[in-house]
PDB file with SEQRES, HELIX, SHEET and CRYST1 records, atoms N, CA, C and O in Angstrom:
SEQRES   1 A   69  UNK UNK UNK UNK UNK UNK UNK UNK UNK UNK UNK UNK UNK          
SEQRES   2 A   69  UNK UNK UNK UNK UNK UNK UNK UNK UNK UNK UNK UNK UNK          
SEQRES   3 A   69  UNK UNK UNK UNK UNK UNK UNK UNK UNK UNK UNK UNK UNK          
SEQRES   4 A   69  UNK UNK UNK UNK UNK UNK UNK UNK UNK UNK UNK UNK UNK          
SEQRES   5 A   69  UNK UNK UNK UNK UNK UNK UNK UNK UNK UNK UNK UNK UNK          
SEQRES   6 A   69  UNK UNK UNK UNK                                              
HELIX    1 AA1 UNK A    5  UNK A   30  1                                  26    
HELIX    2 AA2 UNK A   33  UNK A   67  1                                  35    
CRYST1    1.000    1.000    1.000  90.00  90.00  90.00 P 1           1          
ATOM      1  N   UNK A   1     -42.140-156.486 -85.227  1.00  0.00           N  
ATOM      2  CA  UNK A   1     -41.418-155.550 -86.055  1.00  0.00           C  
ATOM      3  C   UNK A   1     -42.358-154.471 -86.597  1.00  0.00           C  
ATOM      4  O   UNK A   1     -41.941-153.326 -86.771  1.00  0.00           O  
ATOM      5  N   UNK A   2     -43.594-154.812 -86.862  1.00  0.00           N  
ATOM      6  CA  UNK A   2     -44.538-153.834 -87.396  1.00  0.00           C  
ATOM      7  C   UNK A   2     -44.885-152.748 -86.389  1.00  0.00           C  
ATOM      8  O   UNK A   2     -45.377-151.686 -86.772  1.00  0.00           O  
ATOM      9  N   UNK A   3     -44.637-152.997 -85.116  1.00  0.00           N  
ATOM     10  CA  UNK A   3     -44.904-151.974 -84.107  1.00  0.00           C  
ATOM     11  C   UNK A   3     -43.724-151.023 -83.942  1.00  0.00           C  
ATOM     12  O   UNK A   3     -43.824-150.031 -83.219  1.00  0.00           O  
ATOM     13  N   UNK A   4     -42.610-151.316 -84.605  1.00  0.00           N  
ATOM     14  CA  UNK A   4     -41.428-150.471 -84.535  1.00  0.00           C  
ATOM     15  C   UNK A   4     -41.636-149.233 -85.413  1.00  0.00           C  
ATOM     16  O   UNK A   4     -41.780-149.366 -86.628  1.00  0.00           O  
ATOM     17  N   UNK A   5     -41.655-148.042 -84.826  1.00  0.00           N  
ATOM     18  CA  UNK A   5     -41.910-146.834 -85.628  1.00  0.00           C  
ATOM     19  C   UNK A   5     -40.823-146.589 -86.678  1.00  0.00           C  
ATOM     20  O   UNK A   5     -41.106-146.020 -87.732  1.00  0.00           O  
ATOM     21  N   UNK A   6     -39.601-147.005 -86.408  1.00  0.00           N  
ATOM     22  CA  UNK A   6     -38.525-146.821 -87.371  1.00  0.00           C  
ATOM     23  C   UNK A   6     -38.748-147.698 -88.600  1.00  0.00           C  
ATOM     24  O   UNK A   6     -38.473-147.278 -89.724  1.00  0.00           O  
ATOM     25  N   UNK A   7     -39.246-148.914 -88.387  1.00  0.00           N  
ATOM     26  CA  UNK A   7     -39.575-149.802 -89.500  1.00  0.00           C  
ATOM     27  C   UNK A   7     -40.689-149.208 -90.349  1.00  0.00           C  
ATOM     28  O   UNK A   7     -40.640-149.267 -91.578  1.00  0.00           O  
ATOM     29  N   UNK A   8     -41.681-148.642 -89.700  1.00  0.00           N  
ATOM     30  CA  UNK A   8     -42.793-148.006 -90.423  1.00  0.00           C  
ATOM     31  C   UNK A   8     -42.279-146.831 -91.251  1.00  0.00           C  
ATOM     32  O   UNK A   8     -42.726-146.628 -92.380  1.00  0.00           O  
ATOM     33  N   UNK A   9     -41.346-146.059 -90.701  1.00  0.00           N  
ATOM     34  CA  UNK A   9     -40.754-144.938 -91.428  1.00  0.00           C  
ATOM     35  C   UNK A   9     -40.004-145.428 -92.667  1.00  0.00           C  
ATOM     36  O   UNK A   9     -40.093-144.816 -93.731  1.00  0.00           O  
ATOM     37  N   UNK A  10     -39.272-146.521 -92.529  1.00  0.00           N  
ATOM     38  CA  UNK A  10     -38.558-147.101 -93.663  1.00  0.00           C  
ATOM     39  C   UNK A  10     -39.549-147.571 -94.721  1.00  0.00           C  
ATOM     40  O   UNK A  10     -39.336-147.345 -95.912  1.00  0.00           O  
ATOM     41  N   UNK A  11     -40.620-148.217 -94.301  1.00  0.00           N  
ATOM     42  CA  UNK A  11     -41.627-148.704 -95.246  1.00  0.00           C  
ATOM     43  C   UNK A  11     -42.296-147.540 -95.982  1.00  0.00           C  
ATOM     44  O   UNK A  11     -42.531-147.623 -97.188  1.00  0.00           O  
ATOM     45  N   UNK A  12     -42.596-146.474 -95.273  1.00  0.00           N  
ATOM     46  CA  UNK A  12     -43.210-145.296 -95.902  1.00  0.00           C  
ATOM     47  C   UNK A  12     -42.240-144.666 -96.903  1.00  0.00           C  
ATOM     48  O   UNK A  12     -42.658-144.238 -97.978  1.00  0.00           O  
ATOM     49  N   UNK A  13     -40.964-144.606 -96.565  1.00  0.00           N  
ATOM     50  CA  UNK A  13     -39.970-144.043 -97.484  1.00  0.00           C  
ATOM     51  C   UNK A  13     -39.879-144.892 -98.753  1.00  0.00           C  
ATOM     52  O   UNK A  13     -39.795-144.347 -99.854  1.00  0.00           O  
ATOM     53  N   UNK A  14     -39.894-146.193 -98.613  1.00  0.00           N  
ATOM     54  CA  UNK A  14     -39.851-147.066 -99.789  1.00  0.00           C  
ATOM     55  C   UNK A  14     -41.118-146.924-100.630  1.00  0.00           C  
ATOM     56  O   UNK A  14     -41.054-146.932-101.859  1.00  0.00           O  
ATOM     57  N   UNK A  15     -42.244-146.798 -99.982  1.00  0.00           N  
ATOM     58  CA  UNK A  15     -43.504-146.590-100.700  1.00  0.00           C  
ATOM     59  C   UNK A  15     -43.490-145.251-101.440  1.00  0.00           C  
ATOM     60  O   UNK A  15     -43.997-145.157-102.558  1.00  0.00           O  
ATOM     61  N   UNK A  16     -42.914-144.219-100.825  1.00  0.00           N  
ATOM     62  CA  UNK A  16     -42.812-142.910-101.480  1.00  0.00           C  
ATOM     63  C   UNK A  16     -41.954-143.013-102.738  1.00  0.00           C  
ATOM     64  O   UNK A  16     -42.279-142.400-103.756  1.00  0.00           O  
ATOM     65  N   UNK A  17     -40.869-143.774-102.684  1.00  0.00           N  
ATOM     66  CA  UNK A  17     -40.029-143.976-103.868  1.00  0.00           C  
ATOM     67  C   UNK A  17     -40.847-144.636-104.971  1.00  0.00           C  
ATOM     68  O   UNK A  17     -40.772-144.230-106.131  1.00  0.00           O  
ATOM     69  N   UNK A  18     -41.617-145.640-104.619  1.00  0.00           N  
ATOM     70  CA  UNK A  18     -42.436-146.343-105.603  1.00  0.00           C  
ATOM     71  C   UNK A  18     -43.474-145.411-106.236  1.00  0.00           C  
ATOM     72  O   UNK A  18     -43.673-145.431-107.451  1.00  0.00           O  
ATOM     73  N   UNK A  19     -44.127-144.604-105.415  1.00  0.00           N  
ATOM     74  CA  UNK A  19     -45.146-143.681-105.937  1.00  0.00           C  
ATOM     75  C   UNK A  19     -44.515-142.662-106.884  1.00  0.00           C  
ATOM     76  O   UNK A  19     -45.059-142.388-107.954  1.00  0.00           O  
ATOM     77  N   UNK A  20     -43.376-142.103-106.496  1.00  0.00           N  
ATOM     78  CA  UNK A  20     -42.705-141.119-107.355  1.00  0.00           C  
ATOM     79  C   UNK A  20     -42.259-141.778-108.656  1.00  0.00           C  
ATOM     80  O   UNK A  20     -42.364-141.169-109.720  1.00  0.00           O  
ATOM     81  N   UNK A  21     -41.764-143.011-108.587  1.00  0.00           N  
ATOM     82  CA  UNK A  21     -41.361-143.732-109.786  1.00  0.00           C  
ATOM     83  C   UNK A  21     -42.545-143.927-110.731  1.00  0.00           C  
ATOM     84  O   UNK A  21     -42.421-143.699-111.934  1.00  0.00           O  
ATOM     85  N   UNK A  22     -43.669-144.339-110.204  1.00  0.00           N  
ATOM     86  CA  UNK A  22     -44.859-144.548-111.028  1.00  0.00           C  
ATOM     87  C   UNK A  22     -45.327-143.235-111.641  1.00  0.00           C  
ATOM     88  O   UNK A  22     -45.719-143.203-112.807  1.00  0.00           O  
ATOM     89  N   UNK A  23     -45.290-142.153-110.870  1.00  0.00           N  
ATOM     90  CA  UNK A  23     -45.678-140.848-111.407  1.00  0.00           C  
ATOM     91  C   UNK A  23     -44.749-140.437-112.549  1.00  0.00           C  
ATOM     92  O   UNK A  23     -45.210-139.917-113.565  1.00  0.00           O  
ATOM     93  N   UNK A  24     -43.458-140.665-112.390  1.00  0.00           N  
ATOM     94  CA  UNK A  24     -42.497-140.322-113.437  1.00  0.00           C  
ATOM     95  C   UNK A  24     -42.692-141.139-114.691  1.00  0.00           C  
ATOM     96  O   UNK A  24     -42.639-140.603-115.798  1.00  0.00           O  
ATOM     97  N   UNK A  25     -42.916-142.429-114.535  1.00  0.00           N  
ATOM     98  CA  UNK A  25     -43.147-143.288-115.698  1.00  0.00           C  
ATOM     99  C   UNK A  25     -44.437-142.895-116.398  1.00  0.00           C  
ATOM    100  O   UNK A  25     -44.488-142.845-117.627  1.00  0.00           O  
ATOM    101  N   UNK A  26     -45.472-142.619-115.629  1.00  0.00           N  
ATOM    102  CA  UNK A  26     -46.751-142.222-116.210  1.00  0.00           C  
ATOM    103  C   UNK A  26     -46.613-140.894-116.956  1.00  0.00           C  
ATOM    104  O   UNK A  26     -47.190-140.729-118.031  1.00  0.00           O  
ATOM    105  N   UNK A  27     -45.872-139.968-116.411  1.00  0.00           N  
ATOM    106  CA  UNK A  27     -45.661-138.688-117.071  1.00  0.00           C  
ATOM    107  C   UNK A  27     -44.846-138.861-118.351  1.00  0.00           C  
ATOM    108  O   UNK A  27     -45.114-138.197-119.353  1.00  0.00           O  
ATOM    109  N   UNK A  28     -43.868-139.736-118.323  1.00  0.00           N  
ATOM    110  CA  UNK A  28     -43.030-139.995-119.486  1.00  0.00           C  
ATOM    111  C   UNK A  28     -43.832-140.653-120.610  1.00  0.00           C  
ATOM    112  O   UNK A  28     -43.540-140.450-121.788  1.00  0.00           O  
ATOM    113  N   UNK A  29     -44.819-141.422-120.246  1.00  0.00           N  
ATOM    114  CA  UNK A  29     -45.637-142.172-121.198  1.00  0.00           C  
ATOM    115  C   UNK A  29     -46.417-141.248-122.136  1.00  0.00           C  
ATOM    116  O   UNK A  29     -46.686-141.619-123.278  1.00  0.00           O  
ATOM    117  N   UNK A  30     -46.779-140.058-121.674  1.00  0.00           N  
ATOM    118  CA  UNK A  30     -47.608-139.143-122.466  1.00  0.00           C  
ATOM    119  C   UNK A  30     -46.853-138.683-123.723  1.00  0.00           C  
ATOM    120  O   UNK A  30     -47.417-138.703-124.817  1.00  0.00           O  
ATOM    121  N   UNK A  31     -45.605-138.274-123.582  1.00  0.00           N  
ATOM    122  CA  UNK A  31     -44.770-138.054-124.743  1.00  0.00           C  
ATOM    123  C   UNK A  31     -44.582-136.637-125.243  1.00  0.00           C  
ATOM    124  O   UNK A  31     -43.778-136.448-126.156  1.00  0.00           O  
ATOM    125  N   UNK A  32     -45.256-135.628-124.723  1.00  0.00           N  
ATOM    126  CA  UNK A  32     -45.019-134.266-125.213  1.00  0.00           C  
ATOM    127  C   UNK A  32     -43.856-133.627-124.448  1.00  0.00           C  
ATOM    128  O   UNK A  32     -43.330-134.215-123.503  1.00  0.00           O  
ATOM    129  N   UNK A  33     -43.461-132.424-124.862  1.00  0.00           N  
ATOM    130  CA  UNK A  33     -42.283-131.769-124.278  1.00  0.00           C  
ATOM    131  C   UNK A  33     -42.508-131.420-122.808  1.00  0.00           C  
ATOM    132  O   UNK A  33     -41.596-131.565-121.994  1.00  0.00           O  
ATOM    133  N   UNK A  34     -43.688-130.972-122.468  1.00  0.00           N  
ATOM    134  CA  UNK A  34     -43.973-130.603-121.075  1.00  0.00           C  
ATOM    135  C   UNK A  34     -43.944-131.830-120.164  1.00  0.00           C  
ATOM    136  O   UNK A  34     -43.441-131.755-119.043  1.00  0.00           O  
ATOM    137  N   UNK A  35     -44.471-132.941-120.628  1.00  0.00           N  
ATOM    138  CA  UNK A  35     -44.463-134.148-119.798  1.00  0.00           C  
ATOM    139  C   UNK A  35     -43.047-134.698-119.645  1.00  0.00           C  
ATOM    140  O   UNK A  35     -42.734-135.318-118.629  1.00  0.00           O  
ATOM    141  N   UNK A  36     -42.191-134.479-120.637  1.00  0.00           N  
ATOM    142  CA  UNK A  36     -40.798-134.914-120.507  1.00  0.00           C  
ATOM    143  C   UNK A  36     -40.096-134.118-119.409  1.00  0.00           C  
ATOM    144  O   UNK A  36     -39.321-134.684-118.638  1.00  0.00           O  
ATOM    145  N   UNK A  37     -40.357-132.830-119.330  1.00  0.00           N  
ATOM    146  CA  UNK A  37     -39.783-132.011-118.260  1.00  0.00           C  
ATOM    147  C   UNK A  37     -40.300-132.479-116.900  1.00  0.00           C  
ATOM    148  O   UNK A  37     -39.543-132.591-115.936  1.00  0.00           O  
ATOM    149  N   UNK A  38     -41.602-132.749-116.844  1.00  0.00           N  
ATOM    150  CA  UNK A  38     -42.208-133.216-115.594  1.00  0.00           C  
ATOM    151  C   UNK A  38     -41.646-134.571-115.195  1.00  0.00           C  
ATOM    152  O   UNK A  38     -41.401-134.822-114.015  1.00  0.00           O  
ATOM    153  N   UNK A  39     -41.440-135.446-116.175  1.00  0.00           N  
ATOM    154  CA  UNK A  39     -40.883-136.764-115.904  1.00  0.00           C  
ATOM    155  C   UNK A  39     -39.468-136.647-115.348  1.00  0.00           C  
ATOM    156  O   UNK A  39     -39.108-137.355-114.408  1.00  0.00           O  
ATOM    157  N   UNK A  40     -38.668-135.755-115.927  1.00  0.00           N  
ATOM    158  CA  UNK A  40     -37.314-135.540-115.413  1.00  0.00           C  
ATOM    159  C   UNK A  40     -37.337-135.021-113.983  1.00  0.00           C  
ATOM    160  O   UNK A  40     -36.505-135.410-113.163  1.00  0.00           O  
ATOM    161  N   UNK A  41     -38.295-134.141-113.682  1.00  0.00           N  
ATOM    162  CA  UNK A  41     -38.427-133.617-112.320  1.00  0.00           C  
ATOM    163  C   UNK A  41     -38.775-134.748-111.353  1.00  0.00           C  
ATOM    164  O   UNK A  41     -38.206-134.845-110.266  1.00  0.00           O  
ATOM    165  N   UNK A  42     -39.710-135.597-111.761  1.00  0.00           N  
ATOM    166  CA  UNK A  42     -40.082-136.730-110.908  1.00  0.00           C  
ATOM    167  C   UNK A  42     -38.902-137.675-110.687  1.00  0.00           C  
ATOM    168  O   UNK A  42     -38.725-138.205-109.590  1.00  0.00           O  
ATOM    169  N   UNK A  43     -38.109-137.882-111.712  1.00  0.00           N  
ATOM    170  CA  UNK A  43     -36.973-138.786-111.567  1.00  0.00           C  
ATOM    171  C   UNK A  43     -35.907-138.194-110.638  1.00  0.00           C  
ATOM    172  O   UNK A  43     -35.247-138.931-109.906  1.00  0.00           O  
ATOM    173  N   UNK A  44     -35.739-136.869-110.664  1.00  0.00           N  
ATOM    174  CA  UNK A  44     -34.819-136.245-109.700  1.00  0.00           C  
ATOM    175  C   UNK A  44     -35.361-136.397-108.282  1.00  0.00           C  
ATOM    176  O   UNK A  44     -34.604-136.658-107.348  1.00  0.00           O  
ATOM    177  N   UNK A  45     -36.664-136.235-108.127  1.00  0.00           N  
ATOM    178  CA  UNK A  45     -37.279-136.448-106.812  1.00  0.00           C  
ATOM    179  C   UNK A  45     -37.092-137.889-106.363  1.00  0.00           C  
ATOM    180  O   UNK A  45     -36.852-138.155-105.185  1.00  0.00           O  
ATOM    181  N   UNK A  46     -37.204-138.828-107.318  1.00  0.00           N  
ATOM    182  CA  UNK A  46     -37.058-140.240-106.974  1.00  0.00           C  
ATOM    183  C   UNK A  46     -35.651-140.538-106.484  1.00  0.00           C  
ATOM    184  O   UNK A  46     -35.470-141.292-105.528  1.00  0.00           O  
ATOM    185  N   UNK A  47     -34.653-139.947-107.138  1.00  0.00           N  
ATOM    186  CA  UNK A  47     -33.273-140.167-106.704  1.00  0.00           C  
ATOM    187  C   UNK A  47     -33.083-139.670-105.275  1.00  0.00           C  
ATOM    188  O   UNK A  47     -32.458-140.346-104.458  1.00  0.00           O  
ATOM    189  N   UNK A  48     -33.621-138.490-104.974  1.00  0.00           N  
ATOM    190  CA  UNK A  48     -33.502-137.943-103.620  1.00  0.00           C  
ATOM    191  C   UNK A  48     -34.247-138.822-102.610  1.00  0.00           C  
ATOM    192  O   UNK A  48     -33.726-139.115-101.534  1.00  0.00           O  
ATOM    193  N   UNK A  49     -35.461-139.237-102.960  1.00  0.00           N  
ATOM    194  CA  UNK A  49     -36.243-140.082-102.053  1.00  0.00           C  
ATOM    195  C   UNK A  49     -35.577-141.441-101.871  1.00  0.00           C  
ATOM    196  O   UNK A  49     -35.604-142.007-100.779  1.00  0.00           O  
ATOM    197  N   UNK A  50     -34.990-141.956-102.922  1.00  0.00           N  
ATOM    198  CA  UNK A  50     -34.306-143.236-102.839  1.00  0.00           C  
ATOM    199  C   UNK A  50     -33.067-143.126-101.955  1.00  0.00           C  
ATOM    200  O   UNK A  50     -32.766-144.050-101.200  1.00  0.00           O  
ATOM    201  N   UNK A  51     -32.361-142.029-102.037  1.00  0.00           N  
ATOM    202  CA  UNK A  51     -31.201-141.793-101.179  1.00  0.00           C  
ATOM    203  C   UNK A  51     -31.619-141.787 -99.706  1.00  0.00           C  
ATOM    204  O   UNK A  51     -30.979-142.415 -98.863  1.00  0.00           O  
ATOM    205  N   UNK A  52     -32.699-141.069 -99.415  1.00  0.00           N  
ATOM    206  CA  UNK A  52     -33.206-141.021 -98.042  1.00  0.00           C  
ATOM    207  C   UNK A  52     -33.633-142.417 -97.588  1.00  0.00           C  
ATOM    208  O   UNK A  52     -33.336-142.826 -96.466  1.00  0.00           O  
ATOM    209  N   UNK A  53     -34.325-143.141 -98.459  1.00  0.00           N  
ATOM    210  CA  UNK A  53     -34.791-144.485 -98.096  1.00  0.00           C  
ATOM    211  C   UNK A  53     -33.616-145.420 -97.805  1.00  0.00           C  
ATOM    212  O   UNK A  53     -33.663-146.195 -96.850  1.00  0.00           O  
ATOM    213  N   UNK A  54     -32.576-145.350 -98.617  1.00  0.00           N  
ATOM    214  CA  UNK A  54     -31.405-146.208 -98.394  1.00  0.00           C  
ATOM    215  C   UNK A  54     -30.722-145.850 -97.077  1.00  0.00           C  
ATOM    216  O   UNK A  54     -30.315-146.735 -96.325  1.00  0.00           O  
ATOM    217  N   UNK A  55     -30.598-144.547 -96.797  1.00  0.00           N  
ATOM    218  CA  UNK A  55     -30.008-144.135 -95.518  1.00  0.00           C  
ATOM    219  C   UNK A  55     -30.842-144.635 -94.338  1.00  0.00           C  
ATOM    220  O   UNK A  55     -30.289-145.089 -93.336  1.00  0.00           O  
ATOM    221  N   UNK A  56     -32.152-144.555 -94.451  1.00  0.00           N  
ATOM    222  CA  UNK A  56     -33.026-145.042 -93.378  1.00  0.00           C  
ATOM    223  C   UNK A  56     -32.900-146.555 -93.202  1.00  0.00           C  
ATOM    224  O   UNK A  56     -32.895-147.054 -92.077  1.00  0.00           O  
ATOM    225  N   UNK A  57     -32.797-147.283 -94.319  1.00  0.00           N  
ATOM    226  CA  UNK A  57     -32.632-148.736 -94.231  1.00  0.00           C  
ATOM    227  C   UNK A  57     -31.312-149.079 -93.545  1.00  0.00           C  
ATOM    228  O   UNK A  57     -31.267-149.948 -92.674  1.00  0.00           O  
ATOM    229  N   UNK A  58     -30.249-148.399 -93.938  1.00  0.00           N  
ATOM    230  CA  UNK A  58     -28.949-148.649 -93.307  1.00  0.00           C  
ATOM    231  C   UNK A  58     -28.979-148.325 -91.814  1.00  0.00           C  
ATOM    232  O   UNK A  58     -28.438-149.076 -91.002  1.00  0.00           O  
ATOM    233  N   UNK A  59     -29.607-147.212 -91.455  1.00  0.00           N  
ATOM    234  CA  UNK A  59     -29.715-146.851 -90.039  1.00  0.00           C  
ATOM    235  C   UNK A  59     -30.557-147.872 -89.284  1.00  0.00           C  
ATOM    236  O   UNK A  59     -30.231-148.228 -88.151  1.00  0.00           O  
ATOM    237  N   UNK A  60     -31.629-148.342 -89.896  1.00  0.00           N  
ATOM    238  CA  UNK A  60     -32.492-149.342 -89.266  1.00  0.00           C  
ATOM    239  C   UNK A  60     -31.706-150.617 -88.977  1.00  0.00           C  
ATOM    240  O   UNK A  60     -31.766-151.155 -87.871  1.00  0.00           O  
ATOM    241  N   UNK A  61     -30.966-151.099 -89.982  1.00  0.00           N  
ATOM    242  CA  UNK A  61     -30.179-152.318 -89.806  1.00  0.00           C  
ATOM    243  C   UNK A  61     -29.100-152.112 -88.739  1.00  0.00           C  
ATOM    244  O   UNK A  61     -28.880-152.979 -87.894  1.00  0.00           O  
ATOM    245  N   UNK A  62     -28.437-150.967 -88.788  1.00  0.00           N  
ATOM    246  CA  UNK A  62     -27.380-150.678 -87.818  1.00  0.00           C  
ATOM    247  C   UNK A  62     -27.918-150.692 -86.386  1.00  0.00           C  
ATOM    248  O   UNK A  62     -27.340-151.336 -85.511  1.00  0.00           O  
ATOM    249  N   UNK A  63     -29.012-149.989 -86.152  1.00  0.00           N  
ATOM    250  CA  UNK A  63     -29.545-149.910 -84.789  1.00  0.00           C  
ATOM    251  C   UNK A  63     -30.183-151.230 -84.332  1.00  0.00           C  
ATOM    252  O   UNK A  63     -30.161-151.548 -83.143  1.00  0.00           O  
ATOM    253  N   UNK A  64     -30.745-151.990 -85.262  1.00  0.00           N  
ATOM    254  CA  UNK A  64     -31.295-153.290 -84.885  1.00  0.00           C  
ATOM    255  C   UNK A  64     -30.176-154.252 -84.466  1.00  0.00           C  
ATOM    256  O   UNK A  64     -30.349-155.035 -83.532  1.00  0.00           O  
ATOM    257  N   UNK A  65     -29.037-154.193 -85.153  1.00  0.00           N  
ATOM    258  CA  UNK A  65     -27.922-155.063 -84.794  1.00  0.00           C  
ATOM    259  C   UNK A  65     -27.316-154.657 -83.453  1.00  0.00           C  
ATOM    260  O   UNK A  65     -26.923-155.511 -82.659  1.00  0.00           O  
ATOM    261  N   UNK A  66     -27.245-153.362 -83.210  1.00  0.00           N  
ATOM    262  CA  UNK A  66     -26.652-152.893 -81.944  1.00  0.00           C  
ATOM    263  C   UNK A  66     -27.551-153.252 -80.764  1.00  0.00           C  
ATOM    264  O   UNK A  66     -27.063-153.550 -79.674  1.00  0.00           O  
ATOM    265  N   UNK A  67     -28.853-153.222 -80.984  1.00  0.00           N  
ATOM    266  CA  UNK A  67     -29.766-153.518 -79.872  1.00  0.00           C  
ATOM    267  C   UNK A  67     -29.972-155.020 -79.692  1.00  0.00           C  
ATOM    268  O   UNK A  67     -30.557-155.458 -78.702  1.00  0.00           O  
ATOM    269  N   UNK A  68     -29.489-155.805 -80.653  1.00  0.00           N  
ATOM    270  CA  UNK A  68     -29.600-157.252 -80.526  1.00  0.00           C  
ATOM    271  C   UNK A  68     -30.956-157.781 -80.907  1.00  0.00           C  
ATOM    272  O   UNK A  68     -31.265-158.938 -80.624  1.00  0.00           O  
ATOM    273  N   UNK A  69     -31.787-156.956 -81.550  1.00  0.00           N  
ATOM    274  CA  UNK A  69     -33.142-157.391 -81.882  1.00  0.00           C  
ATOM    275  C   UNK A  69     -33.271-157.699 -83.276  1.00  0.00           C  
ATOM    276  O   UNK A  69     -34.350-158.082 -83.726  1.00  0.00           O  
TER     277      UNK A  69                                                      
END                                                                             
């Protein structure tokens, strides 16, 4: 499974969601007005990245079931 490029793409997308989440939490932790704006921006990015990751996971499962693997 690790040699499957689609699986690697899904893993990278999930890792990107995690990194964006950590960046948003870290930015929120600082507490000033500018960091709050930055944190909100990161959270919007996280929602978009999470949407892409979920779509990739669904596509991965769909194609794996169709191919019988």
